[in-house]
C-alpha positions in Angstrom: -32.2 21.6 27.7 -30.6 19.9 24.8 -30.5 23.1 22.8 -29.0 25.0 25.8 -26.3 22.3 26.2 -25.5 22.4 22.5 -25.3 26.2 22.6 -23.0 26.1 25.6 -20.6 23.7 23.9 -20.7 26.0 20.8 -19.9 29.0 23.0 -17.0 27.1 24.6 -15.6 26.1 21.2 -16.0 29.7 19.9 -13.9 31.0 22.8 -11.2 28.5 22.2 -11.1 29.6 18.6 -11.1 33.3 19.5 -8.3 32.9 22.0 -6.2 30.9 19.6 -6.8 32.7 16.3 -7.9 36.3 16.7 -4.7 38.2 16.8 -4.0 37.9 20.5 -6.8 40.4 21.1 -6.8 39.5 24.8 -3.2 40.7 25.2 -3.4 43.9 27.3 0.3 44.8 27.2 0.6 48.5 27.3 3.2 51.2 26.7 5.0 49.6 23.9 6.0 52.8 22.1 9.7 52.9 21.2 12.0 55.1 23.2 14.2 57.2 20.9 18.0 57.2 21.0 19.6 60.6 21.7 21.1 60.8 18.2 17.8 60.2 16.4 16.2 63.1 14.4 13.3 64.9 16.0 11.2 66.2 13.1 8.8 69.1 13.4 5.4 68.3 14.9 2.2 70.4 15.1 -0.3 69.5 17.7 -4.0 70.3 17.3 -6.3 70.1 20.3 -10.0 70.4 19.6 -11.8 71.6 22.8 -15.5 72.0 23.4 -16.7 72.7 26.9 -13.5 71.3 28.5 -12.8 74.2 30.9 -12.7 71.9 34.0 -9.9 69.7 32.6 -8.1 71.7 29.9 -5.7 73.4 32.2 -4.2 70.1 33.1 -4.4 68.4 29.7 -3.2 71.3 27.6 -0.4 71.8 30.1 0.8 68.3 29.5 0.9 68.9 25.8 2.8 72.1 26.2 5.2 70.4 28.6 6.3 67.7 26.3 10.1 66.9 26.5 10.6 66.8 22.8 13.9 67.8 21.3 12.3 68.9 18.0 10.0 71.8 17.3 6.5 71.4 18.7 3.9 73.9 17.8 0.4 73.8 19.3 -3.0 75.0 18.1 -6.0 74.8 20.4 -9.4 75.2 18.8 -12.1 76.5 21.1 -15.0 74.7 19.4 -17.7 77.3 20.1 -17.8 76.3 23.8 -20.5 77.6 26.1 -18.2 77.6 29.1 -14.8 79.2 29.8 -12.8 76.8 27.6 -11.3 79.6 25.5 -10.2 81.6 28.5 -8.7 78.5 30.2 -6.8 77.7 27.0 -5.3 81.1 26.7 -4.4 81.2 30.4 -2.7 77.8 30.1 -0.8 78.9 27.0 0.4 82.0 28.8 1.5 80.0 31.8 3.1 77.0 30.2 3.7 77.9 26.5 7.1 79.7 27.0 9.3 78.7 24.1 6.5 77.1 22.2 4.7 78.4 19.1 1.3 78.0 20.8 -2.0 79.8 20.2 -5.8 79.5 20.6 -8.2 80.0 17.7 -11.9 80.3 17.8 -14.0 77.7 16.1 -16.2 78.8 13.2 -19.8 77.8 12.4 -19.9 74.2 11.4 -20.9 73.6 7.7 -23.4 70.9 6.9 -21.9 67.4 6.5 -19.3 67.9 9.2 -19.1 66.5 12.7 -18.0 68.9 15.4 -14.7 67.3 16.2 -13.7 66.9 12.6 -14.6 70.5 11.8 -12.5 71.7 14.8 -9.5 69.6 13.7 -9.9 71.0 10.1 -10.0 74.5 11.5 -6.9 73.9 13.5 -5.0 72.4 10.6 -6.1 75.2 8.3 -5.1 77.9 10.8 -1.7 76.4 11.2 -1.1 76.1 7.5 -2.2 79.7 7.0 0.7 80.7 9.3 3.1 78.6 7.2 3.2 75.4 9.2 4.7 72.5 7.3 5.4 69.8 10.0 6.5 66.3 9.3 3.8 65.1 11.7 0.5 66.3 13.0 -0.5 65.3 16.6 -4.3 65.2 17.2 -5.0 64.8 20.9 -8.3 65.2 22.7 -8.8 67.9 25.2 -9.5 65.5 28.1 -6.3 63.5 27.8 -3.3 64.2 30.0 0.0 62.9 28.6 3.3 61.7 30.0 6.0 64.2 29.2 7.7 61.7 26.8 4.6 60.7 24.9 5.3 62.8 21.8 9.0 61.7 21.6 7.9 58.0 21.8 5.1 58.5 19.2 7.6 60.0 16.7 10.2 57.3 17.4 7.7 54.5 16.8 6.5 56.1 13.6 10.1 56.5 12.5 11.5 53.1 13.3 14.0 52.3 10.5 12.4 49.8 8.1 9.1 49.9 10.0 8.0 53.5 9.3 4.4 54.2 10.0 2.1 56.7 8.5 -0.2 56.8 11.6 0.6 55.9 15.2 -2.2 55.9 17.7 -2.7 55.0 21.4 -5.8 54.0 23.3 -5.3 56.1 26.4 -6.2 54.8 29.8 -9.8 55.7 30.4 -11.2 57.1 33.7 -12.2 54.1 35.8 -13.0 54.8 39.4 -16.7 54.7 39.8 -18.9 51.6 40.1 -20.3 51.9 36.5 -16.8 52.7 35.2 -15.3 49.6 36.8 -18.0 47.4 35.2 -18.1 49.0 31.7 -14.9 50.8 30.9 -12.5 47.8 30.9 -15.1 45.9 28.9 -15.2 48.7 26.4 -11.5 48.5 25.9 -11.7 44.7 25.6 -14.5 44.7 23.0 -12.6 47.3 20.9 -9.5 45.1 20.8 -11.7 42.1 20.0 -13.2 44.0 17.1 -9.8 45.4 16.0 -7.0 43.2 17.2 -4.0 45.5 17.6 -1.6 43.0 16.1 -3.6 42.8 13.0 -3.8 46.6 12.7 0.0 46.8 12.7 0.3 43.9 10.2 0.7 45.2 6.6 -0.6 41.9 5.3 -4.0 42.4 6.9 -6.8 44.8 6.0 -7.7 45.6 9.7 -7.6 49.4 10.1 -8.3 51.2 13.4 -7.1 54.0 15.6 -8.0 55.6 18.9 -8.9 59.2 18.4 -7.7 60.5 21.8 -4.0 60.3 20.6 -3.1 60.2 16.9 0.2 61.0 15.2 -0.1 61.2 11.4 2.4 62.2 8.8 1.7 65.4 6.9 2.3 63.6 3.6 -0.3 61.0 4.5 -2.9 63.5 5.6 -2.4 65.3 2.3 -2.6 62.0 0.4 -6.1 61.2 1.7 -7.3 64.7 1.0 -7.0 66.1 4.5 -9.4 66.0 7.4 -12.1 66.7 4.8 -11.9 63.0 3.8 -13.6 62.0 7.1 -15.7 65.2 7.6 -19.0 63.5 8.5 -17.7 60.3 10.1 -19.0 59.6 13.6 -16.3 56.9 14.2 -13.7 59.3 12.9 -10.6 57.6 14.3 -11.2 54.3 12.5 -12.3 56.1 9.4 -9.0 58.0 9.4 -7.0 54.9 9.8 -8.9 53.2 7.0 -8.3 56.1 4.7 -4.6 56.1 5.5 -4.3 52.4 5.0 -6.1 52.5 1.7 -3.6 55.2 0.6 -0.8 52.8 1.3 0.2 53.9 4.8 1.1 51.6 7.6 -0.6 51.8 11.0 0.4 51.2 14.6 -2.1 51.0 17.5 -1.4 50.2 21.1 -2.6 50.7 24.7 -1.0 53.1 27.2 -1.2 53.9 30.8 1.1 56.9 30.4 -1.6 59.0 28.8 -4.9 59.0 30.4 -8.4 60.6 30.0 -9.2 62.6 33.1 -12.9 63.0 32.1 -15.0 60.8 34.5 -18.2 59.0 33.5 -20.3 59.8 36.5 -23.3 57.6 35.7 -24.5 54.7 33.6 -26.3 57.3 31.5 -23.1 59.1 30.4 -21.5 55.8 29.3 -24.7 54.8 27.6 -24.8 58.0 25.7 -21.2 57.6 24.5 -21.8 54.1 23.2 -25.2 54.6 21.7 -24.0 57.6 19.7 -21.9 55.4 17.4 -22.8 51.7 18.0 -25.3 51.4 15.2 -23.0 53.4 12.9 -20.4 50.7 13.6 -22.9 48.2 12.2 -23.4 50.4 9.1 -27.0 51.0 10.1 -27.9 47.4 9.1 -30.8 45.7 10.9 -29.2 42.4 9.8 -25.9 43.2 11.3 -27.7 44.4 14.4 -29.6 41.1 14.7 -26.4 39.1 14.1 -24.5 41.1 16.7 -27.2 40.6 19.3 -27.3 36.9 18.5 -23.5 36.6 18.7 -23.3 38.5 22.0 -26.0 36.3 23.5 -24.2 33.1 22.4 -20.8 34.2 23.6 -21.7 35.9 26.9 -25.2 35.0 28.0 -25.4 31.3 27.2 -22.4 30.4 29.3 -23.9 32.1 32.4 -27.4 30.6 31.8 -26.0 27.1 31.2 -23.8 27.3 34.3 -26.5 28.5 36.6 -29.2 26.3 35.2 -26.9 23.2 35.3 -25.9 23.9 38.9 -29.5 24.4 40.0 -30.7 21.3 38.3 -27.5 19.3 39.1 -27.0 18.7 35.4 -23.2 18.4 34.7 -24.0 18.2 31.0 -25.1 21.8 31.2 -22.9 23.2 33.9 -19.6 21.9 32.5 -19.7 23.5 29.0 -21.3 26.6 30.5 -18.6 27.0 33.2 -15.9 26.2 30.6 -17.0 28.9 28.3 -17.4 31.4 31.2 -13.9 30.5 32.4 -12.4 31.0 28.9 -14.0 34.4 28.5 -12.9 35.4 32.0 -9.3 34.3 31.2 -9.4 36.4 28.0 -10.7 39.4 30.0 -8.3 39.1 33.0 -5.4 41.0 31.4 -7.6 44.0 30.8 -9.0 43.8 34.3 -5.4 43.8 35.6 -4.5 46.7 33.3 -7.2 48.8 35.1 -6.0 47.6 38.5 -9.2 45.9 39.4 -9.7 42.7 41.5 -9.2 39.5 39.4 -12.7 38.5 40.3 -14.0 41.4 38.2 -13.2 39.3 35.1 -16.3 37.2 35.9 -18.5 40.3 35.4 -17.9 40.4 31.6 -21.2 38.8 30.7 -23.1 41.4 32.6 -21.2 44.2 30.9 -21.8 42.5 27.6 -25.6 42.5 28.3 -25.5 46.2 28.9 -23.5 46.9 25.7 -25.9 44.8 23.7 -28.8 46.9 25.1 -26.8 50.1 24.2 -26.4 48.9 20.7 -30.0 48.1 20.3 -30.9 51.5 21.7 -28.4 53.1 19.3 -30.5 51.6 16.4 -33.6 53.0 18.1 -32.1 56.4 18.4 -31.0 56.4 14.8 -34.5 55.5 13.6 -35.8 58.4 15.7 -33.2 60.8 14.1 -31.2 61.2 17.3 -28.4 58.8 16.8 -25.5 61.3 16.6 -26.3 63.7 19.4 -23.2 64.7 21.4 -22.4 67.7 23.6 -25.6 69.4 22.7 -25.3 69.0 18.9 -26.8 66.5 16.5 -24.6 64.8 13.9 -27.0 62.0 13.0 -26.5 60.9 9.3 -29.5 61.7 7.3 
């Protein structure tokens, strides 16, 4: 019991430290992109939308890209990434229906070379196809095929990247993820919370810090920055491609901006625990650089921060031991307070903040399973293709 009591106090102290000193990671304020003034320049933008087996959502999401209220020139290239459904046909129908006045076209994906992940090869294909037609935009907009955007998204992305004296090489938004089902309600807000805890957004935007991250569903990058890092080829084989892109841009001297949004949203639902598990286990061990030591440290840290407070609280309450229940409840209350803004962002009941330890237990299991899958040579499987690093 003395060990559990000590661990509970350590957990409580750790949460105090995290809340006070880790870049306000708990702040879930959203939609902080700058709104442009009417007289501001609107430079050329070329959007690239990689799409594989997205026929059921692409009509809506691509329509939202084509329907942007942007005063400048917006061209769009959709890459049908060798889909096995009607993605290509839906893309062409949507361009025909909503692409009036836009330079928009659909290109077919080519066989993927060794060393490339599917999404990166599709993006590279789209950029190359645009350049072959003479595209020389100021910005590239990379947006996932399952993301529906507010009509002013692009204008606000460009305005934020172009803020006088605060120009950014890369601006990215973590879009609102689909969160309606039972498993989504438990795990999706927690996923967003853990991402911000790992990469505090305030630190990402601080030029004095080395923290680099992006959210791949919505990325605006300057053409000069993309060229400076060697193009999409620089991150050809990266499973966590968004953060790898941000890191490359930062190393080349570019400034970053990363925020949350509710104005752009993924409309792709996660219908089961298995679908969320597959998404996380695909990259979790890669995030740990395939290190058993980092895996062990992560599992230990997650146990201390999330499991110990619950165990101490329940054990202390059952045994009527205030010396256990008090530090356990304090740590649980602190983590719940940190999580509450994210719960509110996703419009869930406040009591949902108390479920974070249970979500953390599942994410820890997913991370361990990710290591197991990597050892079995199946760590990078996604949409029927295997991108496991060899």
